[in-house]
PDB file of N, CA, C, O and CB in Angstrom:
ATOM      1  N   MET A   1     143.653 -63.865 -97.292  1.00  0.00           N
ATOM      2  CA  MET A   1     142.923 -64.753 -96.390  1.00  0.00           C
ATOM      3  C   MET A   1     144.265 -66.228 -95.844  1.00  0.00           C
ATOM      4  O   MET A   1     145.286 -66.286 -96.529  1.00  0.00           O
ATOM      5  CB  MET A   1     141.289 -65.399 -97.496  1.00  0.00           C
ATOM      6  N   ILE A   2     144.158 -66.917 -95.054  1.00  0.00           N
ATOM      7  CA  ILE A   2     145.287 -67.548 -94.606  1.00  0.00           C
ATOM      8  C   ILE A   2     144.068 -69.530 -93.740  1.00  0.00           C
ATOM      9  O   ILE A   2     143.125 -69.906 -93.043  1.00  0.00           O
ATOM     10  CB  ILE A   2     146.388 -65.947 -93.068  1.00  0.00           C
ATOM     11  N   LYS A   3     145.141 -69.927 -94.552  1.00  0.00           N
ATOM     12  CA  LYS A   3     144.551 -71.703 -94.802  1.00  0.00           C
ATOM     13  C   LYS A   3     145.535 -71.785 -93.450  1.00  0.00           C
ATOM     14  O   LYS A   3     146.286 -70.857 -93.149  1.00  0.00           O
ATOM     15  CB  LYS A   3     145.097 -72.989 -96.722  1.00  0.00           C
ATOM     16  N   ILE A   4     145.445 -72.840 -92.789  1.00  0.00           N
ATOM     17  CA  ILE A   4     145.987 -73.749 -92.090  1.00  0.00           C
ATOM     18  C   ILE A   4     145.781 -74.832 -92.476  1.00  0.00           C
ATOM     19  O   ILE A   4     144.806 -74.989 -93.211  1.00  0.00           O
ATOM     20  CB  ILE A   4     145.761 -73.718 -91.033  1.00  0.00           C
ATOM     21  N   TYR A   5     146.497 -75.813 -92.175  1.00  0.00           N
ATOM     22  CA  TYR A   5     146.437 -77.770 -92.106  1.00  0.00           C
ATOM     23  C   TYR A   5     146.573 -78.197 -91.424  1.00  0.00           C
ATOM     24  O   TYR A   5     147.771 -78.127 -91.146  1.00  0.00           O
ATOM     25  CB  TYR A   5     147.090 -78.680 -92.606  1.00  0.00           C
ATOM     26  N   THR A   6     146.032 -78.773 -90.734  1.00  0.00           N
ATOM     27  CA  THR A   6     146.263 -79.535 -89.948  1.00  0.00           C
ATOM     28  C   THR A   6     145.755 -80.974 -89.468  1.00  0.00           C
ATOM     29  O   THR A   6     145.182 -81.739 -90.243  1.00  0.00           O
ATOM     30  CB  THR A   6     146.221 -78.892 -89.342  1.00  0.00           C
ATOM     31  N   THR A   7     146.056 -81.334 -87.896  1.00  0.00           N
ATOM     32  CA  THR A   7     145.455 -82.382 -87.503  1.00  0.00           C
ATOM     33  C   THR A   7     145.551 -82.020 -86.599  1.00  0.00           C
ATOM     34  O   THR A   7     146.532 -81.330 -86.322  1.00  0.00           O
ATOM     35  CB  THR A   7     145.696 -83.511 -87.699  1.00  0.00           C
ATOM     36  N   SER A   8     144.273 -82.392 -85.387  1.00  0.00           N
ATOM     37  CA  SER A   8     143.908 -82.699 -84.190  1.00  0.00           C
ATOM     38  C   SER A   8     144.862 -83.125 -83.143  1.00  0.00           C
ATOM     39  O   SER A   8     145.050 -82.531 -82.082  1.00  0.00           O
ATOM     40  CB  SER A   8     143.073 -83.531 -84.337  1.00  0.00           C
ATOM     41  N   THR A   9     145.460 -84.233 -83.545  1.00  0.00           N
ATOM     42  CA  THR A   9     147.065 -84.558 -82.281  1.00  0.00           C
ATOM     43  C   THR A   9     148.537 -83.369 -82.672  1.00  0.00           C
ATOM     44  O   THR A   9     149.562 -83.829 -82.170  1.00  0.00           O
ATOM     45  CB  THR A   9     147.981 -86.835 -82.741  1.00  0.00           C
ATOM     46  N   CYS A  10     148.653 -82.744 -83.022  1.00  0.00           N
ATOM     47  CA  CYS A  10     148.992 -82.055 -84.012  1.00  0.00           C
ATOM     48  C   CYS A  10     149.261 -80.767 -83.029  1.00  0.00           C
ATOM     49  O   CYS A  10     148.554 -79.759 -83.038  1.00  0.00           O
ATOM     50  CB  CYS A  10     147.901 -82.011 -85.251  1.00  0.00           C
ATOM     51  N   PRO A  11     150.545 -80.991 -82.072  1.00  0.00           N
ATOM     52  CA  PRO A  11     150.995 -80.141 -81.526  1.00  0.00           C
ATOM     53  C   PRO A  11     151.714 -78.720 -81.303  1.00  0.00           C
ATOM     54  O   PRO A  11     151.907 -77.882 -80.421  1.00  0.00           O
ATOM     55  CB  PRO A  11     151.204 -80.598 -81.353  1.00  0.00           C
ATOM     56  N   TYR A  12     151.995 -78.985 -82.701  1.00  0.00           N
ATOM     57  CA  TYR A  12     152.490 -77.611 -82.932  1.00  0.00           C
ATOM     58  C   TYR A  12     151.761 -77.075 -83.960  1.00  0.00           C
ATOM     59  O   TYR A  12     152.443 -76.218 -84.522  1.00  0.00           O
ATOM     60  CB  TYR A  12     153.917 -77.514 -83.246  1.00  0.00           C
ATOM     61  N   CYS A  13     150.088 -77.265 -84.726  1.00  0.00           N
ATOM     62  CA  CYS A  13     148.734 -76.586 -84.740  1.00  0.00           C
ATOM     63  C   CYS A  13     148.923 -75.915 -83.801  1.00  0.00           C
ATOM     64  O   CYS A  13     149.647 -74.920 -83.763  1.00  0.00           O
ATOM     65  CB  CYS A  13     147.486 -77.302 -84.652  1.00  0.00           C
ATOM     66  N   GLU A  14     148.197 -76.450 -82.788  1.00  0.00           N
ATOM     67  CA  GLU A  14     147.806 -75.734 -81.512  1.00  0.00           C
ATOM     68  C   GLU A  14     148.547 -74.336 -81.587  1.00  0.00           C
ATOM     69  O   GLU A  14     147.817 -73.345 -81.607  1.00  0.00           O
ATOM     70  CB  GLU A  14     148.254 -76.618 -80.118  1.00  0.00           C
ATOM     71  N   MET A  15     149.786 -74.168 -81.627  1.00  0.00           N
ATOM     72  CA  MET A  15     150.627 -73.721 -81.228  1.00  0.00           C
ATOM     73  C   MET A  15     150.216 -72.264 -82.497  1.00  0.00           C
ATOM     74  O   MET A  15     149.756 -71.127 -82.388  1.00  0.00           O
ATOM     75  CB  MET A  15     151.996 -74.782 -81.136  1.00  0.00           C
ATOM     76  N   VAL A  16     150.591 -72.936 -83.371  1.00  0.00           N
ATOM     77  CA  VAL A  16     149.912 -71.541 -84.876  1.00  0.00           C
ATOM     78  C   VAL A  16     149.017 -70.895 -84.628  1.00  0.00           C
ATOM     79  O   VAL A  16     148.967 -69.669 -84.528  1.00  0.00           O
ATOM     80  CB  VAL A  16     149.243 -71.982 -86.337  1.00  0.00           C
ATOM     81  N   LYS A  17     147.872 -71.980 -84.449  1.00  0.00           N
ATOM     82  CA  LYS A  17     146.120 -70.941 -84.271  1.00  0.00           C
ATOM     83  C   LYS A  17     146.909 -69.897 -83.456  1.00  0.00           C
ATOM     84  O   LYS A  17     147.172 -68.832 -84.013  1.00  0.00           O
ATOM     85  CB  LYS A  17     144.313 -71.829 -83.067  1.00  0.00           C
ATOM     86  N   GLU A  18     147.576 -70.244 -81.345  1.00  0.00           N
ATOM     87  CA  GLU A  18     146.999 -69.111 -80.814  1.00  0.00           C
ATOM     88  C   GLU A  18     148.029 -68.199 -81.604  1.00  0.00           C
ATOM     89  O   GLU A  18     147.854 -67.021 -81.293  1.00  0.00           O
ATOM     90  CB  GLU A  18     146.919 -69.013 -79.099  1.00  0.00           C
ATOM     91  N   TYR A  19     148.697 -68.313 -82.211  1.00  0.00           N
ATOM     92  CA  TYR A  19     149.867 -66.866 -82.455  1.00  0.00           C
ATOM     93  C   TYR A  19     148.959 -66.980 -83.650  1.00  0.00           C
ATOM     94  O   TYR A  19     148.823 -68.200 -83.745  1.00  0.00           O
ATOM     95  CB  TYR A  19     152.046 -66.925 -82.635  1.00  0.00           C
ATOM     96  N   LEU A  20     148.219 -66.400 -84.671  1.00  0.00           N
ATOM     97  CA  LEU A  20     148.066 -65.729 -85.249  1.00  0.00           C
ATOM     98  C   LEU A  20     146.109 -64.892 -84.540  1.00  0.00           C
ATOM     99  O   LEU A  20     145.359 -64.002 -84.942  1.00  0.00           O
ATOM    100  CB  LEU A  20     148.479 -66.523 -86.653  1.00  0.00           C
ATOM    101  N   LYS A  21     146.107 -65.927 -83.317  1.00  0.00           N
ATOM    102  CA  LYS A  21     144.670 -65.352 -82.073  1.00  0.00           C
ATOM    103  C   LYS A  21     145.262 -64.009 -81.838  1.00  0.00           C
ATOM    104  O   LYS A  21     144.755 -62.888 -81.897  1.00  0.00           O
ATOM    105  CB  LYS A  21     144.429 -66.379 -80.170  1.00  0.00           C
ATOM    106  N   GLU A  22     146.684 -64.482 -81.504  1.00  0.00           N
ATOM    107  CA  GLU A  22     147.648 -63.633 -80.483  1.00  0.00           C
ATOM    108  C   GLU A  22     147.983 -61.903 -82.074  1.00  0.00           C
ATOM    109  O   GLU A  22     147.842 -60.701 -81.845  1.00  0.00           O
ATOM    110  CB  GLU A  22     149.832 -65.179 -79.848  1.00  0.00           C
ATOM    111  N   ARG A  23     148.258 -62.327 -82.962  1.00  0.00           N
ATOM    112  CA  ARG A  23     148.317 -61.364 -84.239  1.00  0.00           C
ATOM    113  C   ARG A  23     147.339 -60.967 -84.203  1.00  0.00           C
ATOM    114  O   ARG A  23     147.397 -59.789 -84.555  1.00  0.00           O
ATOM    115  CB  ARG A  23     148.565 -61.758 -85.546  1.00  0.00           C
ATOM    116  N   ASN A  24     145.811 -61.416 -83.837  1.00  0.00           N
ATOM    117  CA  ASN A  24     143.879 -61.113 -84.543  1.00  0.00           C
ATOM    118  C   ASN A  24     144.492 -61.274 -86.218  1.00  0.00           C
ATOM    119  O   ASN A  24     144.556 -60.396 -87.078  1.00  0.00           O
ATOM    120  CB  ASN A  24     142.812 -58.714 -84.112  1.00  0.00           C
ATOM    121  N   ALA A  25     144.848 -62.541 -86.292  1.00  0.00           N
ATOM    122  CA  ALA A  25     144.913 -62.551 -87.857  1.00  0.00           C
ATOM    123  C   ALA A  25     143.688 -63.918 -87.990  1.00  0.00           C
ATOM    124  O   ALA A  25     143.800 -65.079 -87.597  1.00  0.00           O
ATOM    125  CB  ALA A  25     146.857 -62.939 -88.614  1.00  0.00           C
ATOM    126  N   GLU A  26     142.837 -63.418 -88.513  1.00  0.00           N
ATOM    127  CA  GLU A  26     141.370 -64.367 -89.173  1.00  0.00           C
ATOM    128  C   GLU A  26     142.359 -65.757 -89.744  1.00  0.00           C
ATOM    129  O   GLU A  26     143.349 -65.508 -90.433  1.00  0.00           O
ATOM    130  CB  GLU A  26     140.220 -63.285 -90.974  1.00  0.00           C
ATOM    131  N   TYR A  27     142.108 -66.783 -89.501  1.00  0.00           N
ATOM    132  CA  TYR A  27     142.081 -68.282 -90.443  1.00  0.00           C
ATOM    133  C   TYR A  27     140.991 -68.704 -90.500  1.00  0.00           C
ATOM    134  O   TYR A  27     140.028 -68.262 -89.873  1.00  0.00           O
ATOM    135  CB  TYR A  27     142.839 -69.502 -90.002  1.00  0.00           C
ATOM    136  N   GLU A  28     140.995 -70.138 -91.692  1.00  0.00           N
ATOM    137  CA  GLU A  28     140.485 -71.110 -91.970  1.00  0.00           C
ATOM    138  C   GLU A  28     141.554 -72.156 -91.846  1.00  0.00           C
ATOM    139  O   GLU A  28     142.564 -72.428 -92.494  1.00  0.00           O
ATOM    140  CB  GLU A  28     139.858 -70.960 -93.110  1.00  0.00           C
ATOM    141  N   GLU A  29     141.109 -72.525 -91.041  1.00  0.00           N
ATOM    142  CA  GLU A  29     141.554 -73.886 -90.726  1.00  0.00           C
ATOM    143  C   GLU A  29     140.541 -75.604 -91.140  1.00  0.00           C
ATOM    144  O   GLU A  29     139.384 -75.996 -90.988  1.00  0.00           O
ATOM    145  CB  GLU A  29     141.711 -73.652 -89.074  1.00  0.00           C
ATOM    146  N   HIS A  30     141.961 -76.222 -91.766  1.00  0.00           N
ATOM    147  CA  HIS A  30     141.377 -77.769 -92.150  1.00  0.00           C
ATOM    148  C   HIS A  30     142.374 -79.194 -91.723  1.00  0.00           C
ATOM    149  O   HIS A  30     143.501 -79.618 -91.978  1.00  0.00           O
ATOM    150  CB  HIS A  30     141.210 -77.799 -93.981  1.00  0.00           C
ATOM    151  N   ASP A  31     141.419 -79.518 -91.083  1.00  0.00           N
ATOM    152  CA  ASP A  31     141.431 -81.381 -90.645  1.00  0.00           C
ATOM    153  C   ASP A  31     141.807 -82.260 -91.547  1.00  0.00           C
ATOM    154  O   ASP A  31     141.016 -83.162 -91.824  1.00  0.00           O
ATOM    155  CB  ASP A  31     140.029 -82.066 -90.311  1.00  0.00           C
ATOM    156  N   VAL A  32     143.241 -82.189 -92.281  1.00  0.00           N
ATOM    157  CA  VAL A  32     143.939 -83.792 -92.937  1.00  0.00           C
ATOM    158  C   VAL A  32     143.469 -84.688 -92.258  1.00  0.00           C
ATOM    159  O   VAL A  32     143.207 -85.765 -92.794  1.00  0.00           O
ATOM    160  CB  VAL A  32     145.566 -84.122 -92.874  1.00  0.00           C
ATOM    161  N   SER A  33     143.299 -84.533 -91.253  1.00  0.00           N
ATOM    162  CA  SER A  33     142.921 -86.733 -90.475  1.00  0.00           C
ATOM    163  C   SER A  33     142.042 -86.466 -91.269  1.00  0.00           C
ATOM    164  O   SER A  33     142.461 -86.919 -92.334  1.00  0.00           O
ATOM    165  CB  SER A  33     142.285 -87.552 -88.417  1.00  0.00           C
ATOM    166  N   ASN A  34     140.534 -85.760 -91.535  1.00  0.00           N
ATOM    167  CA  ASN A  34     139.299 -86.549 -91.634  1.00  0.00           C
ATOM    168  C   ASN A  34     138.936 -85.901 -92.864  1.00  0.00           C
ATOM    169  O   ASN A  34     137.716 -85.996 -93.003  1.00  0.00           O
ATOM    170  CB  ASN A  34     138.191 -86.482 -90.391  1.00  0.00           C
ATOM    171  N   ASP A  35     139.466 -85.290 -93.805  1.00  0.00           N
ATOM    172  CA  ASP A  35     139.124 -84.575 -94.858  1.00  0.00           C
ATOM    173  C   ASP A  35     140.242 -85.039 -95.839  1.00  0.00           C
ATOM    174  O   ASP A  35     141.431 -84.738 -95.730  1.00  0.00           O
ATOM    175  CB  ASP A  35     139.018 -83.036 -94.552  1.00  0.00           C
ATOM    176  N   GLU A  36     139.685 -85.824 -96.824  1.00  0.00           N
ATOM    177  CA  GLU A  36     140.389 -86.693 -98.345  1.00  0.00           C
ATOM    178  C   GLU A  36     141.124 -85.196 -99.346  1.00  0.00           C
ATOM    179  O   GLU A  36     142.202 -85.106 -99.935  1.00  0.00           O
ATOM    180  CB  GLU A  36     138.557 -87.754 -99.653  1.00  0.00           C
ATOM    181  N   ALA A  37     140.018 -84.223 -99.188  1.00  0.00           N
ATOM    182  CA  ALA A  37     140.525 -83.067-100.060  1.00  0.00           C
ATOM    183  C   ALA A  37     140.973 -81.842 -99.770  1.00  0.00           C
ATOM    184  O   ALA A  37     141.340 -80.975-100.563  1.00  0.00           O
ATOM    185  CB  ALA A  37     139.754 -82.759-100.771  1.00  0.00           C
ATOM    186  N   SER A  38     140.914 -81.792 -98.209  1.00  0.00           N
ATOM    187  CA  SER A  38     142.101 -80.866 -97.724  1.00  0.00           C
ATOM    188  C   SER A  38     143.645 -81.385 -98.202  1.00  0.00           C
ATOM    189  O   SER A  38     144.551 -80.711 -98.692  1.00  0.00           O
ATOM    190  CB  SER A  38     142.053 -80.827 -95.998  1.00  0.00           C
ATOM    191  N   GLN A  39     143.608 -82.881 -97.867  1.00  0.00           N
ATOM    192  CA  GLN A  39     145.113 -83.533 -97.456  1.00  0.00           C
ATOM    193  C   GLN A  39     145.201 -83.126 -98.607  1.00  0.00           C
ATOM    194  O   GLN A  39     146.384 -82.845 -98.797  1.00  0.00           O
ATOM    195  CB  GLN A  39     145.580 -85.154 -96.991  1.00  0.00           C
ATOM    196  N   LYS A  40     144.284 -82.829 -99.981  1.00  0.00           N
ATOM    197  CA  LYS A  40     144.747 -83.340-101.311  1.00  0.00           C
ATOM    198  C   LYS A  40     145.382 -81.689-102.254  1.00  0.00           C
ATOM    199  O   LYS A  40     145.843 -81.309-103.330  1.00  0.00           O
ATOM    200  CB  LYS A  40     143.106 -84.283-102.190  1.00  0.00           C
ATOM    201  N   GLU A  41     144.926 -81.155-100.748  1.00  0.00           N
ATOM    202  CA  GLU A  41     144.693 -79.778-101.380  1.00  0.00           C
ATOM    203  C   GLU A  41     146.428 -80.351-100.839  1.00  0.00           C
ATOM    204  O   GLU A  41     147.257 -80.830-101.613  1.00  0.00           O
ATOM    205  CB  GLU A  41     143.400 -78.121-100.717  1.00  0.00           C
ATOM    206  N   MET A  42     146.619 -80.146 -99.434  1.00  0.00           N
ATOM    207  CA  MET A  42     147.376 -79.185 -98.076  1.00  0.00           C
ATOM    208  C   MET A  42     149.400 -80.574-100.106  1.00  0.00           C
ATOM    209  O   MET A  42     150.303 -80.475-100.936  1.00  0.00           O
ATOM    210  CB  MET A  42     146.750 -80.385 -94.462  1.00  0.00           C
ATOM    211  N   LEU A  43     148.805 -81.101 -99.608  1.00  0.00           N
ATOM    212  CA  LEU A  43     149.322 -82.069-101.198  1.00  0.00           C
ATOM    213  C   LEU A  43     149.908 -81.340-102.363  1.00  0.00           C
ATOM    214  O   LEU A  43     150.930 -81.926-102.720  1.00  0.00           O
ATOM    215  CB  LEU A  43     147.967 -82.820-102.022  1.00  0.00           C
ATOM    216  N   ALA A  44     149.685 -80.420-103.001  1.00  0.00           N
ATOM    217  CA  ALA A  44     149.685 -80.041-104.009  1.00  0.00           C
ATOM    218  C   ALA A  44     150.135 -78.399-103.517  1.00  0.00           C
ATOM    219  O   ALA A  44     150.951 -77.804-104.221  1.00  0.00           O
ATOM    220  CB  ALA A  44     148.367 -80.450-104.747  1.00  0.00           C
ATOM    221  N   LYS A  45     149.892 -78.111-102.995  1.00  0.00           N
ATOM    222  CA  LYS A  45     150.974 -76.415-101.920  1.00  0.00           C
ATOM    223  C   LYS A  45     152.147 -76.826-101.640  1.00  0.00           C
ATOM    224  O   LYS A  45     153.185 -76.278-102.012  1.00  0.00           O
ATOM    225  CB  LYS A  45     150.419 -75.787-100.042  1.00  0.00           C
ATOM    226  N   SER A  46     152.047 -78.048-100.808  1.00  0.00           N
ATOM    227  CA  SER A  46     153.198 -78.048 -99.886  1.00  0.00           C
ATOM    228  C   SER A  46     154.532 -79.553-100.320  1.00  0.00           C
ATOM    229  O   SER A  46     155.735 -79.736-100.133  1.00  0.00           O
ATOM    230  CB  SER A  46     152.323 -78.242 -98.118  1.00  0.00           C
ATOM    231  N   HIS A  47     153.171 -80.459-101.081  1.00  0.00           N
ATOM    232  CA  HIS A  47     154.141 -81.227-101.590  1.00  0.00           C
ATOM    233  C   HIS A  47     154.961 -82.303-100.912  1.00  0.00           C
ATOM    234  O   HIS A  47     155.775 -83.071-101.425  1.00  0.00           O
ATOM    235  CB  HIS A  47     154.869 -80.457-102.005  1.00  0.00           C
ATOM    236  N   GLN A  48     154.267 -82.108 -98.637  1.00  0.00           N
ATOM    237  CA  GLN A  48     154.490 -83.393 -98.571  1.00  0.00           C
ATOM    238  C   GLN A  48     152.888 -83.412 -97.262  1.00  0.00           C
ATOM    239  O   GLN A  48     151.774 -82.894 -97.349  1.00  0.00           O
ATOM    240  CB  GLN A  48     156.462 -83.881 -98.039  1.00  0.00           C
ATOM    241  N   MET A  49     153.498 -84.208 -96.253  1.00  0.00           N
ATOM    242  CA  MET A  49     151.980 -84.459 -95.490  1.00  0.00           C
ATOM    243  C   MET A  49     152.209 -84.455 -94.435  1.00  0.00           C
ATOM    244  O   MET A  49     151.567 -85.347 -93.880  1.00  0.00           O
ATOM    245  CB  MET A  49     151.151 -85.639 -95.658  1.00  0.00           C
ATOM    246  N   GLY A  50     153.260 -83.511 -93.275  1.00  0.00           N
ATOM    247  CA  GLY A  50     153.892 -83.472 -92.299  1.00  0.00           C
ATOM    248  C   GLY A  50     152.937 -81.779 -91.727  1.00  0.00           C
ATOM    249  O   GLY A  50     153.099 -80.688 -92.274  1.00  0.00           O
ATOM    250  N   VAL A  51     152.139 -82.015 -90.709  1.00  0.00           N
ATOM    251  CA  VAL A  51     151.751 -80.294 -90.554  1.00  0.00           C
ATOM    252  C   VAL A  51     152.414 -79.909 -89.614  1.00  0.00           C
ATOM    253  O   VAL A  51     153.356 -80.524 -89.114  1.00  0.00           O
ATOM    254  CB  VAL A  51     150.264 -79.797 -90.221  1.00  0.00           C
ATOM    255  N   PRO A  52     151.888 -78.599 -89.200  1.00  0.00           N
ATOM    256  CA  PRO A  52     151.308 -77.631 -90.121  1.00  0.00           C
ATOM    257  C   PRO A  52     151.086 -77.498 -91.385  1.00  0.00           C
ATOM    258  O   PRO A  52     151.318 -78.654 -91.738  1.00  0.00           O
ATOM    259  CB  PRO A  52     151.741 -76.845 -90.042  1.00  0.00           C
ATOM    260  N   VAL A  53     150.820 -76.969 -92.288  1.00  0.00           N
ATOM    261  CA  VAL A  53     151.240 -76.263 -93.357  1.00  0.00           C
ATOM    262  C   VAL A  53     149.916 -75.436 -93.104  1.00  0.00           C
ATOM    263  O   VAL A  53     148.774 -75.641 -92.693  1.00  0.00           O
ATOM    264  CB  VAL A  53     151.575 -77.071 -94.848  1.00  0.00           C
ATOM    265  N   ILE A  54     150.924 -74.071 -93.716  1.00  0.00           N
ATOM    266  CA  ILE A  54     150.142 -72.466 -93.485  1.00  0.00           C
ATOM    267  C   ILE A  54     150.048 -72.324 -94.701  1.00  0.00           C
ATOM    268  O   ILE A  54     150.930 -72.816 -95.405  1.00  0.00           O
ATOM    269  CB  ILE A  54     150.905 -71.065 -92.720  1.00  0.00           C
ATOM    270  N   ASP A  55     148.985 -71.632 -95.284  1.00  0.00           N
ATOM    271  CA  ASP A  55     148.835 -71.013 -96.759  1.00  0.00           C
ATOM    272  C   ASP A  55     148.294 -69.434 -96.278  1.00  0.00           C
ATOM    273  O   ASP A  55     147.082 -69.258 -96.148  1.00  0.00           O
ATOM    274  CB  ASP A  55     147.512 -72.023 -97.913  1.00  0.00           C
ATOM    275  N   ILE A  56     149.423 -68.113 -95.980  1.00  0.00           N
ATOM    276  CA  ILE A  56     149.663 -66.765 -96.364  1.00  0.00           C
ATOM    277  C   ILE A  56     148.881 -66.350 -97.527  1.00  0.00           C
ATOM    278  O   ILE A  56     149.232 -67.106 -98.432  1.00  0.00           O
ATOM    279  CB  ILE A  56     151.043 -66.560 -96.625  1.00  0.00           C
ATOM    280  N   ASP A  57     148.246 -65.762 -97.843  1.00  0.00           N
ATOM    281  CA  ASP A  57     148.118 -65.526 -99.556  1.00  0.00           C
ATOM    282  C   ASP A  57     148.861 -66.380-100.247  1.00  0.00           C
ATOM    283  O   ASP A  57     149.374 -65.726-101.155  1.00  0.00           O
ATOM    284  CB  ASP A  57     148.590 -64.137-100.117  1.00  0.00           C
ATOM    285  N   GLY A  58     149.122 -67.243-100.294  1.00  0.00           N
ATOM    286  CA  GLY A  58     149.818 -67.686-101.606  1.00  0.00           C
ATOM    287  C   GLY A  58     151.167 -67.995-101.162  1.00  0.00           C
ATOM    288  O   GLY A  58     151.608 -68.933-101.825  1.00  0.00           O
ATOM    289  N   THR A  59     151.933 -67.598-100.356  1.00  0.00           N
ATOM    290  CA  THR A  59     153.024 -67.980 -99.642  1.00  0.00           C
ATOM    291  C   THR A  59     152.378 -69.571 -98.308  1.00  0.00           C
ATOM    292  O   THR A  59     151.565 -69.819 -97.417  1.00  0.00           O
ATOM    293  CB  THR A  59     153.627 -66.221 -98.803  1.00  0.00           C
ATOM    294  N   ILE A  60     153.483 -70.160 -99.102  1.00  0.00           N
ATOM    295  CA  ILE A  60     153.396 -71.088 -98.224  1.00  0.00           C
ATOM    296  C   ILE A  60     154.383 -71.718 -96.713  1.00  0.00           C
ATOM    297  O   ILE A  60     155.376 -71.003 -96.575  1.00  0.00           O
ATOM    298  CB  ILE A  60     153.308 -71.857 -99.108  1.00  0.00           C
ATOM    299  N   ILE A  61     154.337 -72.406 -96.048  1.00  0.00           N
ATOM    300  CA  ILE A  61     154.854 -71.933 -94.877  1.00  0.00           C
ATOM    301  C   ILE A  61     154.578 -73.378 -94.794  1.00  0.00           C
ATOM    302  O   ILE A  61     153.673 -73.774 -95.528  1.00  0.00           O
ATOM    303  CB  ILE A  61     154.287 -70.670 -93.898  1.00  0.00           C
ATOM    304  N   ILE A  62     155.282 -74.409 -93.914  1.00  0.00           N
ATOM    305  CA  ILE A  62     155.839 -75.578 -93.076  1.00  0.00           C
ATOM    306  C   ILE A  62     155.962 -76.305 -91.957  1.00  0.00           C
ATOM    307  O   ILE A  62     156.250 -77.499 -91.879  1.00  0.00           O
ATOM    308  CB  ILE A  62     156.496 -75.546 -93.054  1.00  0.00           C
ATOM    309  N   GLY A  63     155.735 -75.550 -91.094  1.00  0.00           N
ATOM    310  CA  GLY A  63     155.848 -76.106 -89.513  1.00  0.00           C
ATOM    311  C   GLY A  63     155.390 -74.750 -88.097  1.00  0.00           C
ATOM    312  O   GLY A  63     154.342 -74.109 -88.190  1.00  0.00           O
ATOM    313  N   PHE A  64     155.791 -74.665 -87.616  1.00  0.00           N
ATOM    314  CA  PHE A  64     155.147 -73.057 -86.790  1.00  0.00           C
ATOM    315  C   PHE A  64     156.841 -72.392 -86.879  1.00  0.00           C
ATOM    316  O   PHE A  64     157.844 -72.776 -86.277  1.00  0.00           O
ATOM    317  CB  PHE A  64     154.270 -73.285 -84.435  1.00  0.00           C
ATOM    318  N   ASN A  65     156.700 -71.427 -87.730  1.00  0.00           N
ATOM    319  CA  ASN A  65     157.605 -70.358 -88.196  1.00  0.00           C
ATOM    320  C   ASN A  65     157.556 -69.155 -88.045  1.00  0.00           C
ATOM    321  O   ASN A  65     156.992 -68.405 -88.841  1.00  0.00           O
ATOM    322  CB  ASN A  65     157.726 -70.335 -89.207  1.00  0.00           C
ATOM    323  N   ARG A  66     158.298 -68.683 -86.712  1.00  0.00           N
ATOM    324  CA  ARG A  66     157.106 -67.626 -86.835  1.00  0.00           C
ATOM    325  C   ARG A  66     157.845 -65.803 -87.346  1.00  0.00           C
ATOM    326  O   ARG A  66     157.365 -64.695 -87.109  1.00  0.00           O
ATOM    327  CB  ARG A  66     156.214 -67.603 -84.908  1.00  0.00           C
ATOM    328  N   GLY A  67     158.850 -66.097 -87.927  1.00  0.00           N
ATOM    329  CA  GLY A  67     159.990 -65.481 -88.545  1.00  0.00           C
ATOM    330  C   GLY A  67     158.987 -65.393 -89.884  1.00  0.00           C
ATOM    331  O   GLY A  67     158.370 -64.328 -89.903  1.00  0.00           O
ATOM    332  N   GLU A  68     158.739 -66.148 -90.833  1.00  0.00           N
ATOM    333  CA  GLU A  68     157.631 -66.803 -91.878  1.00  0.00           C
ATOM    334  C   GLU A  68     156.235 -66.475 -91.587  1.00  0.00           C
ATOM    335  O   GLU A  68     155.754 -65.516 -92.190  1.00  0.00           O
ATOM    336  CB  GLU A  68     157.667 -68.391 -91.884  1.00  0.00           C
ATOM    337  N   ILE A  69     155.441 -67.187 -90.676  1.00  0.00           N
ATOM    338  CA  ILE A  69     154.488 -66.538 -90.691  1.00  0.00           C
ATOM    339  C   ILE A  69     154.632 -64.127 -90.001  1.00  0.00           C
ATOM    340  O   ILE A  69     153.927 -63.123 -90.108  1.00  0.00           O
ATOM    341  CB  ILE A  69     153.588 -67.854 -89.680  1.00  0.00           C
ATOM    342  N   ASP A  70     155.165 -64.277 -89.765  1.00  0.00           N
ATOM    343  CA  ASP A  70     155.735 -63.027 -90.153  1.00  0.00           C
ATOM    344  C   ASP A  70     156.547 -61.785 -91.179  1.00  0.00           C
ATOM    345  O   ASP A  70     156.756 -60.572 -91.198  1.00  0.00           O
ATOM    346  CB  ASP A  70     156.085 -63.146 -89.639  1.00  0.00           C
ATOM    347  N   LYS A  71     156.635 -62.189 -91.439  1.00  0.00           N
ATOM    348  CA  LYS A  71     156.949 -62.294 -92.963  1.00  0.00           C
ATOM    349  C   LYS A  71     156.178 -61.990 -94.249  1.00  0.00           C
ATOM    350  O   LYS A  71     156.186 -61.072 -95.070  1.00  0.00           O
ATOM    351  CB  LYS A  71     157.194 -63.438 -93.141  1.00  0.00           C
ATOM    352  N   ALA A  72     155.161 -63.733 -94.004  1.00  0.00           N
ATOM    353  CA  ALA A  72     154.001 -62.555 -95.103  1.00  0.00           C
ATOM    354  C   ALA A  72     153.217 -62.347 -93.823  1.00  0.00           C
ATOM    355  O   ALA A  72     154.017 -61.509 -93.406  1.00  0.00           O
ATOM    356  CB  ALA A  72     152.754 -63.366 -96.818  1.00  0.00           C
ATOM    357  N   LEU A  73     152.608 -62.391 -93.165  1.00  0.00           N
ATOM    358  CA  LEU A  73     151.839 -61.846 -92.764  1.00  0.00           C
ATOM    359  C   LEU A  73     152.052 -59.941 -93.100  1.00  0.00           C
ATOM    360  O   LEU A  73     151.136 -59.138 -93.277  1.00  0.00           O
ATOM    361  CB  LEU A  73     151.837 -62.465 -91.433  1.00  0.00           C
ATOM    362  N   ASN A  74     153.174 -59.725 -93.100  1.00  0.00           N
ATOM    363  CA  ASN A  74     153.744 -57.694 -93.292  1.00  0.00           C
ATOM    364  C   ASN A  74     153.463 -57.888 -94.891  1.00  0.00           C
ATOM    365  O   ASN A  74     153.385 -56.985 -95.723  1.00  0.00           O
ATOM    366  CB  ASN A  74     156.134 -56.998 -92.806  1.00  0.00           C
ATOM    367  N   LYS A  75     153.385 -58.703 -95.018  1.00  0.00           N
ATOM    368  CA  LYS A  75     153.660 -58.203 -97.869  1.00  0.00           C
ATOM    369  C   LYS A  75     153.342 -56.773 -96.918  1.00  0.00           C
ATOM    370  O   LYS A  75     153.253 -55.674 -97.466  1.00  0.00           O
ATOM    371  CB  LYS A  75     151.335 -59.068-100.324  1.00  0.00           C
TER     372      LYS A  75
END
């Protein structure tokens, strides 16, 4: 399962979503700017407030990093 923690004003969040769509990878999006539970969940996983934070089957990726995303998707 893929979870993406985002905000509506984050350009890198949009890039991550587009990249995952190109790879036909389904994901769940959580907007941390208006969802306190998701914000706490993201903080517990990443220990920071920056977005995007991507959780791919327990692998946490901070920011839009194609190489790390590909590596996590190909496990």
